[in-house]
C-alpha positions in Angstrom: -13.5 34.5 -39.3 -12.1 38.0 -39.2 -10.7 40.2 -41.8 -7.3 41.9 -41.6 -5.5 44.5 -43.6 -2.0 43.1 -43.1 -0.1 40.9 -45.6 -0.3 37.6 -43.6 -2.5 35.1 -45.4 -5.6 33.9 -43.5 -4.7 30.2 -43.8 -1.3 30.9 -42.1 -3.1 32.5 -39.1 -5.4 29.4 -38.9 -2.4 27.1 -39.1 -0.7 28.9 -36.2 -3.9 28.8 -34.1 -4.5 25.1 -34.8 -0.8 24.2 -34.1 -1.0 26.1 -30.8 -4.3 24.4 -29.8 -2.9 20.9 -30.6 0.2 21.6 -28.5 -1.9 22.6 -25.6 -4.1 19.5 -25.9 -1.1 17.2 -26.2 0.9 18.6 -23.3 -0.9 16.6 -20.6 -0.4 13.4 -22.6 3.4 14.0 -22.9 3.7 14.6 -19.2 1.7 11.4 -18.5 3.9 9.4 -20.8 7.0 10.1 -18.6 8.3 6.9 -17.2 7.8 6.4 -13.5 10.8 6.1 -11.2 11.4 2.4 -10.8 11.4 1.1 -7.2 11.0 4.6 -5.8 8.9 3.3 -3.0 10.8 0.1 -2.3 11.9 0.0 1.3 13.5 -2.3 3.8 11.8 -2.6 7.1 13.4 -4.2 10.1 11.0 -5.1 13.0 9.0 -7.7 14.8 6.7 -10.0 13.0 3.2 -9.9 14.6 -0.2 -11.3 14.3 -2.1 -8.1 13.3 -5.4 -9.1 15.1 -3.8 -9.4 18.5 -1.4 -6.5 17.9 -4.2 -4.0 17.0 -6.6 -5.4 19.7 -4.3 -5.6 22.7 -0.8 -4.6 21.6 0.4 -8.2 21.7 4.1 -8.2 20.9 7.3 -9.9 22.1 8.4 -13.4 23.0 5.5 -13.9 25.4 3.1 -13.7 22.5 5.2 -15.5 19.9 3.5 -18.9 20.1 0.0 -17.4 20.0 1.1 -15.1 17.1 2.4 -18.1 15.2 -0.8 -20.0 15.7 -2.9 -17.0 14.5 -0.8 -16.4 11.5 -0.8 -20.1 10.5 -4.6 -20.0 10.9 -4.8 -17.3 8.3 -4.8 -14.1 10.4 -3.2 -11.1 8.9 0.5 -10.8 9.4 2.4 -7.6 10.0 5.7 -6.1 10.9 6.2 -3.5 13.7 9.1 -1.1 13.4 9.7 2.0 15.4 6.1 2.0 16.7 4.6 1.8 13.2 2.8 -1.3 12.0 2.7 -2.5 8.4 0.5 -5.2 6.9 2.7 -7.6 5.0 1.7 -9.2 1.8 3.8 -11.2 -0.7 3.5 -11.1 -4.4 -0.3 -10.7 -4.4 -0.7 -13.5 -1.9 -0.3 -14.0 1.8 3.1 -14.8 3.3 1.6 -16.5 6.4 3.4 -19.8 5.9 6.8 -18.1 5.6 6.4 -15.7 8.4 4.4 -17.7 11.0 7.6 -19.3 12.5 9.1 -15.9 12.8 6.4 -14.4 15.0 7.9 -12.5 17.8 11.3 -12.3 16.1 13.0 -9.4 14.5 13.5 -9.7 10.8 14.1 -7.5 7.8 11.6 -7.4 4.9 11.9 -5.6 1.6 8.9 -4.5 -0.5 6.9 -1.8 -2.0 5.2 0.7 0.4 1.5 1.4 -0.1 -0.9 3.3 2.1 -4.6 4.1 2.0 -7.0 5.3 4.6 -4.4 5.2 7.4 -3.4 1.6 6.7 0.2 1.0 5.6 1.2 -2.1 3.7 4.5 -3.6 2.6 3.5 -5.5 -0.6 5.5 -7.9 -2.8 7.5 -8.4 0.4 10.4 -10.7 0.7 12.6 -11.7 3.6 16.0 -10.2 3.4 18.7 -12.7 4.2 21.6 -11.2 6.3 
């Protein structure tokens, strides 16, 4: 190590350096252990239920497209909700909600779920229909 002329014992200096180094190493772990804010991204969205294939391909919305949208959603096509010009893919608790939402195609409903987004695609997951 190094020699010193002061009266502080060498082992004390080593102990201080080791304690400081351990604190620096543990700081990121303490920050990562903070609990996440529960339901911080849970949101209610009110909008029109759409068949995402027809919506994206040719902006098919409204009552005129309701029966076609219902057939496509029943057939397994992706379902979405359009609110204020923004479309969200809708997924239940890690499963499609097609059976529940197909009869609501073309209608305005409120869904509640967790918002997720990646690569420009927005999704409302763990969605559930809000009864009003």
